[in-house]
TIFIZA-622092 format. One record per residue: residue in three letters; x negated, y, z negated of N, C-alpha, C in turn; residue number from 1; chain. Coordinates in pm, whole numbers. Each point is the difference from the previous one (the first is absolute). Layout:
BEGIN
   rest      n_x      n_y      n_z     ca_x     ca_y     ca_z      c_x      c_y      c_z    nr   kette
    ALA        X        Y        Z        X        Y        Z        X        Y        Z   NUM       A
...
This chain:
BEGIN
   rest      n_x      n_y      n_z     ca_x     ca_y     ca_z      c_x      c_y      c_z    nr   kette
    MET     3237     6760    -3211      -70     -107       68     -121       58       74     1       A
    ASP     -111      -77       -4     -128       42       62       14      -13      151     2       A
    PRO      -31      107       77       14       -5      145     -110      -94       62     3       A
    ASP     -108      -25      -68     -101      -90       50       51     -140        6     4       A
    ILE       98      -35      -80       63     -142        6       52      -23      140     5       A
    PHE       74       99       55       60      -15      137     -113      -16      105     6       A
    LYS     -105       81      -17     -115       -7       96      -63     -140      -11     7       A
    ASN      -18      -48     -120      -61     -126      -24       88     -119       56     8       A
    LEU      131       17      -26       99     -101       50      -11        0      158     9       A
    ALA        1      118       53       -8        8      152     -133      -57       50    10       A
    LYS     -109       26      -72     -128      -65       41        1     -150       -9    11       A
    VAL       62      -51     -111        9     -145      -21       92      -58      104    12       A
    GLY      105       71       31       99      -45      108      -75      -13      131    13       A
    LYS      -77      104       31      -72        5      126      -97     -122        2    14       A
    GLN      -75      -15     -105      -93     -116       -4       67     -133       10    15       A
    PHE      114      -12      -61       82     -120        7       43      -28      139    16       A
    SER       51      109       66       45       -9      140     -119      -46       88    17       A
    GLU     -124       54      -17     -120      -33       77      -31     -146      -21    18       A
    THR        6      -42     -123      -26     -137      -41       98      -97       68    19       A
    ILE      124       34        5      102      -77       66      -33      -10      150    20       A
    GLN      -38      112       61      -31       -7      141     -116      -79       28    21       A
    LYS     -107        8      -83     -119      -82       20       31     -146      -21    22       A
    THR       82      -27     -100       46     -138      -26       72      -59      124    23       A
    ALA       89       84       54       80      -42      116      -97      -27      119    24       A
    LEU     -105       90       20      -93      -24      110      -77     -127      -24    25       A
    PHE      -42      -22     -130      -80     -118      -29       83     -121       19    26       A
    ASN      128        4      -41       94     -116       22       18      -26      150    27       A
    GLU       10      105       82       13      -17      146     -125      -72       56    28       A
    GLN     -116       51      -44     -126      -63       49      -15     -144      -44    29       A
    LEU       38      -25     -128       -3     -133      -54       93      -89       77    30       A
    TYR      121       43       30       98      -75       75      -55      -37      137    31       A
    LYS      -57       99       68      -69      -28      131     -104     -104       -6    32       A
    ALA      -86       15      -96     -110     -103      -28       59     -135      -28    33       A
    LEU      101       -9      -83       62     -127      -28       68      -58      120    34       A
    GLU       68       85       78       62      -47      130     -108      -58       92    35       A
    GLN     -113       67       13     -102      -41       90      -55     -132      -53    36       A
    THR      -20      -13     -132      -50     -129      -57      101     -108       25    37       A
    ARG      126       24      -14      105      -99       25       -6      -48      153    38       A
    GLU      -14      100       85      -13      -34      146     -126      -85       29    39       A
    ASN     -108       37      -60     -126      -80       15       19     -142      -57    40       A
    ALA       67      -12     -116       21     -128      -61       89      -86       86    41       A
    LEU      102       58       59       86      -74       91      -73      -43      128    42       A
    ARG      -90       88       57      -81      -41      111      -94     -115      -33    43       A
    LEU      -61       11     -115      -87     -101      -50       74     -135      -16    44       A
    GLN      116       10      -65       84     -118      -23       37      -69      138    45       A
    GLU       33       80       99       35      -54      124     -123      -73       64    46       A
    MET     -115       59      -21     -121      -64       62      -44     -125      -77    47       A
    VAL       14       -4     -130      -46     -108      -76      107     -113       -4    48       A
    ALA      127       28       25      103     -102       -5      -32     -126       79    49       A
    PRO      -56        9      121      -25     -126       72     -111      -82      -69    50       A
    VAL     -100       66      -59     -107      -70      -71       61      -70     -123    51       A
    ILE       85       74      -76       62      -58     -117       90     -121       39    52       A
    LYS       74       14      108       79     -111       49      -85     -123       32    53       A
    GLN     -114       23       53      -89     -117       28      -36      -68     -125    54       A
    PHE      -42       81     -103      -42      -60     -128      110      -67      -73    55       A
    GLU      128       48       14      112      -65      -64       22     -136       52    56       A
    GLY      -28      -24      125       13     -135       57     -113      -91      -24    57       A
    THR     -108       48      -72     -117      -79      -19       28     -121      -86    58       A
    LYS       79       14      -99       26     -116      -89       65     -113       81    59       A
    ASN      106       32       77       59     -103       83      -90      -54      107    60       A
    TRP      -77       87       52      -92      -39      107      -98      -98      -58    61       A
    LEU      -61       31     -115      -98      -89      -60       67     -135      -39    62       A
    SER      121        5      -48       70     -127      -29       17      -87      127    63       A
    LYS       36       65      108       19      -69      128     -136      -57       49    64       A
    LEU     -104       78      -19     -133      -51       37      -35     -126      -80    65       A
    ASP       27        8     -129      -28     -106      -86       79     -128       44    66       A
    LYS      132       17       26       79     -112       41      -44      -55      133    67       A
    ALA      -48       86       85      -44      -42      137     -137      -62        0    68       A
    GLY      -69        4     -117     -132      -53       -9     -106       83       63    69       A
    LEU       24      129       10      -92       90       64      -93       69      -96    70       A
    THR      -11      -44     -121      -95       53      -96      -96     -107      -36    71       A
    PRO     -105      -29       81      -84     -113      -15      -81        0     -128    72       A
    ASN      -17      114      -65      -79        3     -120       64      -90     -111    73       A
    LEU      129      -23       10       66      -75     -110      -28     -150        7    74       A
    GLY      -50      -42      120      -43     -138       21      103     -104      -42    75       A
    ASP      -50     -116      -47       81     -111      -43       85       29     -124    76       A
    SER      -38      106      -78       72       36     -123      129       71       26    77       A
    ARG       25       40      126      117       83       29      127      -87      -29    78       A
    SER       98       67      -50      126      -69      -34      110      103       -2    79       A
    HIS      114      -50       57      120       93       -9       49       15     -142    80       A
    ARG      -37      -95      -85       35        6     -137      -72      110      -74    81       A
    LYS     -108       50       60      -85      103      -68       38      143       47    82       A
    VAL      100       13       93       32      130       50       23      106     -111    83       A
    LYS       74      -36     -102       29       89     -110     -133       47      -68    84       A
    SER      -90     -101      -17     -124       32      -63      -84       92       91    85       A
    TYR        2      -28      133      -69       95       94       58      139      -13    86       A
    GLU      137       12       -4       61      125       -8      -36       70     -128    87       A
    ARG       -9      -70     -110      -38       57     -130     -141       65        9    88       A
    LEU      -96      -74       65     -134       58       20        0      121       88    89       A
    LEU       79       -3      108       15      111       89       49      126      -73    90       A
    LYS      102      -20      -90       56      109      -70     -101       67      -97    91       A
    MET      -91      -83      -47     -104       46      -89     -117       65       72    92       A
    GLY        5       -1      132     -100       63       85     -107      -83       48    93       A
    TYR       12     -140       -9      -97      -92       49       43      -39      137    94       A
    ALA      -80       31      104       26      -29      137      -58     -143       17    95       A
    ILE       89      -99       18      -50     -136       12       21      -67      133    96       A
    PHE       61       66       97       20      -55      127     -118       35       88    97       A
    TRP      -52     -102       70     -114       12       86     -130       -3      -77    98       A
    ILE       -8       75     -105     -118        9      -86       53       -2     -140    99       A
    PRO      -58      -61      -95     -119      -84       -1       33     -147       30   100       A
    ARG     -103      -86        0       13     -142       31       94      -62     -105   101       A
    ALA       51     -117       37       96      -75      -80      -46      -24     -147   102       A
    GLU     -124      -38      -19      -45      -24     -138       15      124      -90   103       A
    VAL      -24      119       55        9      113      -80      145       37      -25   104       A
    VAL       93      -21      101      134       22      -14       56      -88     -107   105       A
    ASP      -39     -126       -1       48     -101     -104      -49       50     -140   106       A
    LYS     -117       49      -10      -48       44     -131       75      126      -43   107       A
    LEU       36       87       90       79      121      -32      140      -45      -44   108       A
    LEU       60     -108       65      125      -49      -41        1      -59     -136   109       A
    ASP     -110      -63      -29      -16      -70     -134      -29       93     -111   110       A
    ALA      -54      117       25      -36       98      -98      118       41      -84   111       A
    LYS      -16        3     -132      116       28      -87       28      146      -20   112       A
    ASN      -99       89       22       26      137      -26      -96       86       94   113       A
    GLU       24      130      -12      -79       93       89     -154      -11      -24   114       A
    SER      -41      -14     -122     -136       -9      -35      -63     -125       68   115       A
    SER       71     -107       -3      -48     -120       59       -3       12      155   116       A
    ARG       97       66       60       -1       23      141     -124       90       42   117       A
    LYS      -28       99      -80     -114       85       33     -131      -81       -5   118       A
    LYS       -7      -90      -97     -120      -81      -13       -8      -95      125   119       A
    VAL      108      -48       49       -8      -82      123      -47       85      116   120       A
    ILE       45      119       18      -45       93      104     -148       23      -11   121       A
    LEU      -48       33     -120     -141       30      -20      -85     -122       25   122       A
    LYS       40     -112      -49      -75     -126       12      -10      -42      150   123       A
    HIS      100       31       84        3      -42      135      -14      112       99   124       A
    LYS      -60      112      -50      -22      120       80      -73      -31      134   125       A
    LYS     -105      -75       -8      -80      -36      123       84      -72      102   126       A
    GLU       80     -100      -49       78      -74       92      108       80       59   127       A
    ILE       63       86      -78      106       93       45      -57       93      113   128       A
    LEU     -114       61      -24      -65       87       94      -39      -76      129   129       A
    GLU      -44     -127      -19      -34      -77      122      131      -28       80   130       A
    ASP      110      -24      -72      130      -29       73       39      131       66   131       A
    CYS      -16      114      -61       27      131       64      -78       15      126   132       A
    SER     -126      -25       -3      -91        9      116       41      -97      109   133       A
    GLU       45     -115      -36       48      -98       99      128       53       67   134       A
    ALA       90       49      -79      124       48       53      -22      121      100   135       A
    LEU     -100       83      -35      -36      114       81      -62      -42      133   136       A
    SER      -74     -113       -8      -70      -43      120      102      -31      108   137       A
    GLY      119      -36      -31      105      -35       98       63      119       65   138       A
    ILE      -25      123      -46       64      123       55      -83       42      120   139       A
    THR       63        3      117      -60       38      127       60      123       64   140       A
    SER      103       54      -58       73      115       59      -92      125       -3   141       A
    ARG       -9       62      115      -79      126        6       60      108      -85   142       A
    ASN      136       -5      -18       58      107      -85      -37      -17     -140   143       A
    LEU      -43     -117      -46      -37      -19     -143     -151       -5      -20   144       A
    LYS      -83       26      105     -137      -10       -8      -56       91     -114   145       A
    ASN       47      126       -9      -53       91     -104       41      -50     -141   146       A
    VAL      118      -43      -13       53      -56     -132      -87     -121      -33   147       A
    LYS      -21      -91       95      -72     -117      -24     -141       25      -44   148       A
    GLU      -67       91       68     -137       42      -35      -17       52     -141   149       A
    HIS      102       82      -37       -6       62     -139       27     -110     -106   150       A
    LEU       97      -91       33       26     -109      -98     -127     -100       -9   151       A
    GLU      -64      -20      113     -118      -86      -14     -108       66      -88   152       A
    ALA      -18      131       23      -93       74      -84       36       -4     -148   153       A
    ALA      131       15      -28       49       -3     -135      -31     -138      -63   154       A
    ILE       25     -109       78      -27     -133      -48     -146      -22      -38   155       A
    ASN      -80       50       96     -152       -8      -23      -38       75     -121   156       A
    SER       59      117      -20      -29       83     -122       42      -76     -124   157       A
    MET      115      -63        3       47      -79     -115      -97     -118      -31   158       A
    MET      -37      -67      105      -93     -113      -16     -133       44      -63   159       A
    ALA      -44      126       40     -124       54      -59       24       66     -130   160       A
    GLU      121       -3      -49       47       61     -129      -17      145       -7   161       A
    ASN       12       66      117       -1      144       16      145       43       11   162       A
    TYR       65        8     -118      147       16      -10       44      139       46   163       A
    ARG      -71       99      -22       47      140       47       -1        2      145   164       A
    SER     -103      -54       61       -2        2      149      113      -89       54   165       A
    ALA       26     -115      -59      111      -86       43      133       75      -16   166       A
    GLN       24       66     -109      121       72      -19       22      118      101   167       A
    SER     -106       75       24       15      114       92       14      -54      147   168       A
    THR      -70     -107       33       10      -58      135      138      -58       18   169       A
    SER       54      -60     -101      140      -50        7      102      108       18   170       A
    ALA      -25      118      -63       87      109       16       -3       55      145   171       A
    ILE     -123        0       57      -13       45      136       74     -102       90   172       A
    ALA       -8     -128      -23       69      -99       76      147       22       -1   173       A
    PHE       53       26     -120      146       23      -22       40      126       79   174       A
    ASP      -90      104      -10       30      127       79        3      -35      147   175       A
    ALA      -91      -78       51       -6      -25      144      129      -83       39   176       A
    MET       41      -92      -89      122      -76       27      122       91        6   177       A
    LEU       10       94      -92      106       97        7       -1       81      126   178       A
    ASP     -119       35       41       -9       79      127       58      -78      115   179       A
    ASN       -8     -133       -6       60      -80      102      151      -10       -4   180       A
    ILE       55       27     -125      143      -10      -18       66      131       12   181       A
    ILE      -52      106      -66       63      123      -10      -74      107       83   182       A
    ASP       76       82       67      -52      117       72      -18      116     -102   183       A
    VAL     -120       14      -52      -27       92     -108       28      143       47   184       A
    SER      -26       35      125       21      129       51      146       48      -13   185       A
    SER       92      -94       -3      142       32      -12       32       36     -146   186       A
    LEU      -88      -26      -90       30       37     -140      -27      154      -30   187       A
    THR      -77       56       86      -35      139      -15      113       84       51   188       A
    HIS       40       99      -79      109       86       31      -60      138       43   189       A
    HIS       32       47      121      -49      120       50      107      110      -33   190       A
    ARG      -42      107      -57       89      110      -34        4       97      118   191       A
    HIS      111       54       27       23       88      118      -31      146      -46   192       A
């Protein structure tokens, strides 16, 4: 038997042992990183839970507002018989409480498909934006001043058909709104 075989086997064995050690070290580092990620995710979940809980109650809250007559945009066309239709539009992403005006809500309810609903939105864009401006004019809270100003700028950009500006300004308004809800500094994890 060739003596080099044993040398080669010893060399391969040593390399294999080093690879196992490196793999164990990598696995340990990976485990620590995953554990830190899990802890961060749990912290984020704890912080976001109250916000999610608020949104979960939105459907019932909107239904109560409708029944209480507190959504004036629906006007004379409001009906408890339409609650399921209202819910259907809400599930599709159409916000119909407070804005837009009753005539537009009725047309959305009458639309047979998504394409028809989009056409209603586009045809009544000006009225919808006017309704948004009117709703914003009623906001007087100093806490919402920044959000209100950005939303007004977004509406003005939409009316001027400057869609990129409207989109970016809306994103800033959303960010400002989140700043009012969530303490962003608590999301940052400081390493010791």
